[in-house]
N, C-alpha and C positions, 0 to 999 in steps of 0.2 A: 924180378920183379917180387912185388909185396902181394900177397895172397890170404884170402882167409875164405872160410866156408860159414854162408850164410844161408838166413830164411828170408825172403822177401816180403814185403807189405802191400796187401791191396791200394790203390789210389785213393780209397774214398778214406782208408784209415790213415793212409801217408797223410792227407789235407785236413783232417781233425786235430791230429798231432801237430799238422803246420799251422793250424789257427791258435793252437797254445802256444806253440812257441812263440810266433809273433808278438801274442799278448804279453808273455813274460819276459820278451824281452824290450820291451817299454822299459821296464825297472833295471834293464841287467846295463853293469859295463866288467871287464872283465872276463865274457865266457864267448867260445866261439861255439856259434850252435852249427847242427848238423844240419844240411838243408832239406826239406820235406822229401826231396827226389833220392836221397841217400838214406833214407831209413830204412831200415833192418835190425835183424836180431841176429848176431854174432855167433855162432855154434864153435868155432872154433879160430881163431888169431894164427896165421902160418908163419907171418912175418917173409923173410927175401927169400923166395924161392927161385933156384935156379931152372930152367926154361927144361933141363934134359930132366927133373925128377918131375915132370906134369903128368908125364902117362904113367907113372906109378900112384900118382896123387888121384887119379882121375879111375882108376882100375878100382884104390880101392873104396873110394868112395860109392862109384856102382855097386860095391858088393853090399856096402852098408844099405844103400838105398832098397835095394831089393829084398834085403831080408826087414826093413821098416814099411811098416803101411802105414797109412793116409792119416790127419786125426786132426782135432782142431783145436786153436789156443783162444784165448779170452784174453783181448789189450786191458788191462786194468792197471791203474793206479799210478804212481808219480810221487818221484823219490830221490835221492843222492846215496853214493856211495864215496866215501864208508860210513858216510851219515850227513844227516844236515847241518849239523852244528862244524863240521869240518869237510864242506863239499867237494869230486874231484871233478865226480859225472853225476850228471843229472840224467835222470831215465824214468823212461815211462815203462809198467811193468808188464809182465806177460805170465799168465797163469795157462799151464797145460797139464796134460793127463802122464800119467807115468812112461807113454810110449816119448813125448819130449825127451824125459830123463835116460829113456834108452836110446833114443837115436844120439843125443846128447855126447852120451859114453862109449857106445859103438865108433862115433866118430874119434874121439879124444883115443879109443886103442888101435884105430885103424892109421890113424895119423904117428901114435908114438912108437907103432911098430915099422915107421919108415923114417923113424930118428926124431920126429917134434919133439918137442919137450912137452909133457902130461901138463896138465891144468891141476896147481897143488889149490884153488880154490872152491869152496863149493859154487853150484852151478845154482847160479841165479838170474834165470832167465828176464831180459829186458832192452828193451831197444837205447839207445843212448841218442840223447836231443841234444846235449850239450857237456864240455870242457870247461870248468874252471881255470880259468888264467891267473886270473888276479881273486883273492879272496875281498879283498877292500870293498865294501857296499855290496858283498852277497844279499846281505841278508834281506832285503825287499825280492829279490828273487827266491830265494830258498821260500818266503814267504809265500808269494804269489806261487809256485811251485805244486807248496801243500794245498793248495785250493782244490788241488786235482785228484790228492792221493786216493779219495775214494772213486774218481770217475772211471766209465764204462764207456771205453771207444770202439768197439764190436770183438767179432772175432776171425778168425784167420784159419781157412781151410788150409792145413798143411800137405802139400798136395810133391814139395818137389824139395829139392836142396841145391843150391848154388857152390860151385867154387868161383870166385871175384878175384879180381885184381883193382889194385888200387893206387892210381897213378898220383902221386902227389906236385900240384900243381900251384900258381902262384895265390888262383883264387880259392885253393882248398881242394881238398882231396876229388879223385874223379873215380868214380868205378865201372867197372865193366865186368857182365859177366867169360868167364871163359869157357865152362861146362854147366851144365843143368841134369841133375841126377832126377829122375822120375820113381816115388817111392812106390812100392809095391806088395810088399809084404807078403812075398810069398817064404 
């Protein structure tokens, strides 16, 4: 099964980002948009995981969660990776305290200890809202997205980390929770 580790977003934030997606979508062709129901912040993409590995992943995530205290992040800004001139991923930004970076590093360390590849890019917390499939005519989308580069979408109290399963269906990816790990900061 395809798995990833993520932070969920409250419905209110999903709804406000969904409204922006709807607004931008009008000028978009060639973008595969993330349905608001699926909006989340990925902390680590694991890829294909066999069932036998799941208990070890759960145990490692449980350890990281116990050591991590709850914290708050702000959902703010919008942009494109790698940059607006050559967009592949459209995103909404997240600003968090040092605890967010520590949680990310703790998860990356724990998963690399289980044989998953370490992340070689700088940590850039974000919520993916769209994947650019065809760059022809993307300029109006980037221009519209730029209107939200300083927008604030609220804050999120991060109290848990999710191990998620992603099933690719004809209508798009369908996500489901495999396990929830409460942050306790002990």
